[in-house]
C-alpha positions as CSV (number, residue, x, y, z in Angstrom):
1,M,-0.2,0.1,-0.2
2,K,2.9,2.3,1.0
3,Y,4.4,1.5,-2.4
4,L,1.4,2.6,-4.1
5,G,0.9,5.9,-3.1
6,I,4.5,6.1,-3.6
7,I,3.9,5.2,-7.4
8,S,0.4,7.0,-7.5
9,I,2.6,11.2,-6.8
10,I,5.5,10.2,-9.0
11,I,2.9,9.5,-11.7
12,C,1.2,12.7,-11.1
13,G,4.3,14.2,-10.5
14,T,4.9,13.1,-14.4
15,L,1.2,14.0,-15.5
16,L,1.6,17.4,-14.2
17,S,5.3,18.1,-15.6
18,L,4.4,17.2,-19.5
19,C,1.0,18.8,-18.5
20,T,3.4,22.4,-17.6
21,S,5.7,21.9,-20.4
22,I,3.1,21.4,-23.0
23,C,1.6,24.2,-22.2
24,D,4.6,26.5,-22.4
25,E,5.9,24.8,-25.9
26,D,2.4,25.9,-27.0
27,K,2.7,29.3,-25.9
28,L,6.4,29.5,-27.0
29,A,5.3,28.4,-30.6
30,T,2.2,31.4,-30.6
31,V,5.5,33.5,-29.4
32,Y,7.4,32.2,-32.3
33,K,4.2,33.0,-35.4
34,T,3.8,36.2,-34.0
35,D,7.2,37.0,-33.8
36,S,8.2,35.4,-37.4
37,I,5.2,37.0,-39.0
38,E,6.4,40.8,-37.6
39,I,9.8,40.2,-39.2
40,L,8.7,38.8,-41.7
41,N,6.9,42.0,-42.2
42,I,9.5,44.5,-41.7
43,L,11.4,42.6,-44.4
44,K,8.7,43.1,-47.2
45,E,8.7,46.8,-45.9
46,E,12.3,47.0,-46.3
47,S,12.7,45.7,-49.6
48,K,9.4,47.6,-50.7
49,A,11.2,51.0,-49.3
50,F,14.7,50.2,-51.5
51,W,13.1,48.9,-54.4
52,D,10.7,52.3,-54.4
53,K,13.6,54.3,-53.8
54,D,12.1,56.1,-51.1
55,F,15.3,56.9,-49.2
56,E,13.6,58.3,-46.4
57,K,11.7,55.1,-45.4
58,Y,14.6,52.7,-46.1
59,S,17.0,54.0,-44.0
60,Q,14.5,54.0,-40.7
61,Y,15.5,50.4,-41.2
62,W,18.6,50.9,-39.8
63,A,20.1,51.9,-36.9
64,H,23.2,55.0,-37.5
65,E,24.9,54.3,-34.5
66,D,28.6,55.7,-33.7
67,Y,29.3,51.1,-33.9
68,I,27.7,51.1,-37.4
69,R,30.8,49.6,-39.3
70,T,30.2,49.0,-43.7
71,A,31.9,46.3,-44.9
72,G,32.3,45.7,-48.3
73,W,34.5,45.0,-50.9
74,W,34.7,47.0,-54.1
75,A,36.7,46.7,-57.6
76,T,38.7,49.3,-57.2
77,G,39.2,49.9,-53.8
78,G,39.4,46.5,-52.7
79,I,38.1,45.1,-48.9
80,T,36.9,48.5,-47.3
81,I,35.9,48.5,-43.6
């Protein structure tokens, strides 16, 4: 009888833990989906501003701070950082 009580507690604890992790995964999946949609919308708007040649709107999608560096390669200048 004592062992039955211990086994019951272990099983209930396991089931409770499983339910909690499933609920957390559902919340994370919802957050992930929402974040993904927001990121894709930002990329879409940034691309649209670029192709529409709307520099003011395009520049709003980038940080303009001292810590930002440009890296690239140019045929006449080679690698520049």
